[in-house]
N, C-alpha and C positions, 0 to 999 in steps of 0.2 A: 477739170475740163479737158486738160491735155490728153489724159488717157482715153476719155470718151471720144475726143476728136480723132485720135489714132485708130481706134476700133472702127468708127464710122468711115474714116477714109480708106482703111483696108477693105472694108465691105464694099465701098463704092468702086474701088479699083478692080476687085475680083468680079463684081457684078457687071462691070463694063468690059472686062476681058481685053483690055488694051493698055499700053503704056504711053499712049500718045500724049504729048505735053498739054495740049488744049483740054483733054479730058481730065488730066491730073489737076490742072489749075482750077478748072470749073468744080471738080470734086472737092478740092481743098477748100474752096470758098463756101460751097454749099454745106459741107460737113462741119466746117468751123462755125458757121451760123447756127446749125442744128445743135452742135455741142454746147454752144453758148446758151441757147434758149433752154435746152434740157437741164444743164447744170445750174442755171439760175432759178428755174422753176421748181426744182425738186432736189433735196439733198440725198435721195436714194442712190444717186450715182457716186456719192462720196464713200459709200460702203464697200466698193470694190477693192480687193486687196491685190495691188500690183507689186507683190514681193516676188523674189525668184521662185518660191514654192507656189505662189498664186499663178504665175505665168506658166509654170510646169503643168499645173492642174488644168489651166485653161487650154493648153495644147493637148493634154490627155483627154479632156472633155471633147474637144473638136474631133480628135481621132475616133473616140468612142461613138460620137454622134454619126460620123461618116460610116462606120461599120454597121451600126444599128439601122441607119437609113438604107443601106444596101440590103441588109437582111429583110427589112420590112417591105422593100420594093419587090424582092423575090417572092415573099409570102403573098403579096397582092397579085403578082403575076400568076401564081398557082391558083388563086381564087378566080381570077378573071378567065383563065384558060381551062379551068376544070370543066369536064362535061356536065357535072352536076354540082351546083353551089351548095356547100355544106358549111354554113357559118351560123354562129349564134350571136347576133348583135345585141348589145345591151349597154347599160350605164353602170359603171363601177365606181366605188369610192376608194381613194387612196389617201394616205397621210404622208406628209413630207416632213423631213427634219429641218428643212431650210427655214431660217428665221427672218431673213431680210425680204422685203417686198420685191426687190429687183432679182433676187435669187429665185423666188417663187415664179416670177414672170418668166425668167429664163427657162425654168423647168417646164412651165406650161407651154411656152412656145416650142421647146424642143419636142415635147410629146405631140403637139399639134402638127409639127412638121413631119413627123414620122407617119407614113401611110398606115391607115387602119385604126387611128386613134384621133380623138378630138377633145380638147378640154372644154367642158360645158360651163363650169363654174368653179371659182376659188373662194373658199370661206376659211380664213385663217390658215391653219396647216392642212386643211382638207381640200382635195381636188376631186371634182366629179368629171369622169371621162367617159365619152361614148367610145366603146371598143367594138370594132367590127366583128371580132371573133372572141367572145368572152371565154377565157380559159379557167377563170376562177372568180368567185364573188367575195372571197375572203380578202378583207382590206390589206392585210399584211402580205399575202401572196401576190395580190394585184399590184401593190406598191413595188414589190421586188421585180415583177415582170415589166412594168411600165416605166418606173422611175429609177429603179435600182442601178442600171448601168451609168446613169448621168448624175445622180444625186451626190455621190461621194465627191466627185470633182467640183461640182457647182458649190457644194458646201465649203470647200477650201478657198474658192474664189470669192463668193458672195456672202458667205456666212449663213 
């Protein structure tokens, strides 16, 4: 529960973009309540590996996500500002190596937060993704393009 509370509290503080004491106290109370409810209702949160290697990979995942987010936003700007829209939208199937439900959820949310892609469905190790500009329909190549940058780090943190 402590690790979940810390993650939620950090997200709260970043989202509020202030170090004001009243915001921090309110955030601590709300995120503590959420962490308690989440940790008691599901044991999926107990699978997170908060080892030094796990923390390193979580930081590396965060950096990778930020880089991929900027790249995807630039690609979307090219589509929006192009005189002629030349895209091939479609749904692709990818397979993940992640075994834990929380790891798969983190991957799905990461892909969905990246402009140009949206996770439609998750069935075991298979994710169905709407891709704004389909570059390949081969599941292995699509997996590398959409999940590849994130999967290695998420696997080390969530399993």
